[in-house]
N, C-alpha and C positions, 0 to 999 in steps of 0.2 A: 111722643114724650118717651124718654128713656125709662129703664127699670129703676124703681126706687130701691136704694140700699138702706137697710135699717142698721144704724150704727150706734152703739152704746158708748157714750162719752161721759167724762166727769169734769165738772167745772166747779172750782172752789168747794170741793168736798161733796157736791150733789151729783147724782147720776141722772143722765137723760138719755133717751133713745130718740135719735134723729132719723127721720125718713127723708132721703135726699137722692138726687141723681149724681151728686158729687162723689169723687173718689174717697175712700175711707181715710187714707193718709192725709188728704187735704182737710177733711172735717176734723180729724184728730189734732192736726196742727192748729187749726182755728181755736178749738176747745182749749188746747194747752196755752196758746197766747192769751186768750181771754182769762183763763184761770190765773196765769202769771200776773196779768194786769190787776185783777181783783185782789190777789194776795199782796201785791206790791202796794196798792192803795191802802189796804187794811193795816199793813205793817207800818207805813208812814203816818197813818191816822188811826190809831187804835180805837178811837171813839166812834168810828164809822160803823154803821150796821151793814149787813150784807146787802140790803136793798139800796142803801145809799151808795155803796161801792158799785153796784150794778148800774144804777142811774148815771153815776159819773162816767163809768166806762161807756155806756150807751151814748152819752152826750159827746164824749171824745171821738168815738167811732163815727157818729153821725156828722160831726164837724169835719173829720178827715174825709169822709165820703163826699160831702158837699164841695169841699175844696178841690178834691180830685176830679169831681164831675165838672166843676167850672173850668178847671184846667183842660180837661178833655174837650169841652165845648170850644174853648179858645183855640186849641190846636186844630180842631175840625174847621173852624173859621179861617185860620191861617192857611190850612191846606187847600180850602176852597179858593182862597185868593190866589195861592200859588198855581193851582190848576188853571184858573182863569188867565193869569199872566202867561202861563205856558201855552195855552191855546192861542192867545193873541200873538205871542212871539212866533208860534208855528205858522199862523196865517200870514204874518209879515214876512217871514222867511220864504214861504211859498210864493208870495207876491214878488219878492225880490228875485227869486229864482226864475219866475216867469218873465220878469222884465229883463233879466240878464240873458235869458235864452232868446228873447225877441231882439235885443240889441246885438247879440252875437250873429243872428241870422241877417240882420240889417247890415252888419259889418261885412259879413261874407258876400252879400249881394253887392255892396259898394266895391269891395276888392275885385270881384268878378267883373263888374261893370267898367272899372278903371284900370284893370290889369295890374293891380298891386300885389 
């Protein structure tokens, strides 16, 4: 496991220290995006509490994560099918090449035999 970086971030006016193996810039970008999302929700819906905004952001992030995860699973499945198709095509090509070689040898033998 890599070294943990302790990174101080601010989200929606609250300070947090995060211990992570991620790069500081990446964590700060995440914190800024989350803070911007929370601020945007609260500006559009002034009656929201901070907890409400956090829950709505968490639901949105989880929804996006699940959709992307399903998309990745679908792509993995397609890739597996493509790899299977490629393997079958390669086997068929190898068989066709073996057959072509065999037919070529037979043709050479026939030409030799009949002086063509």
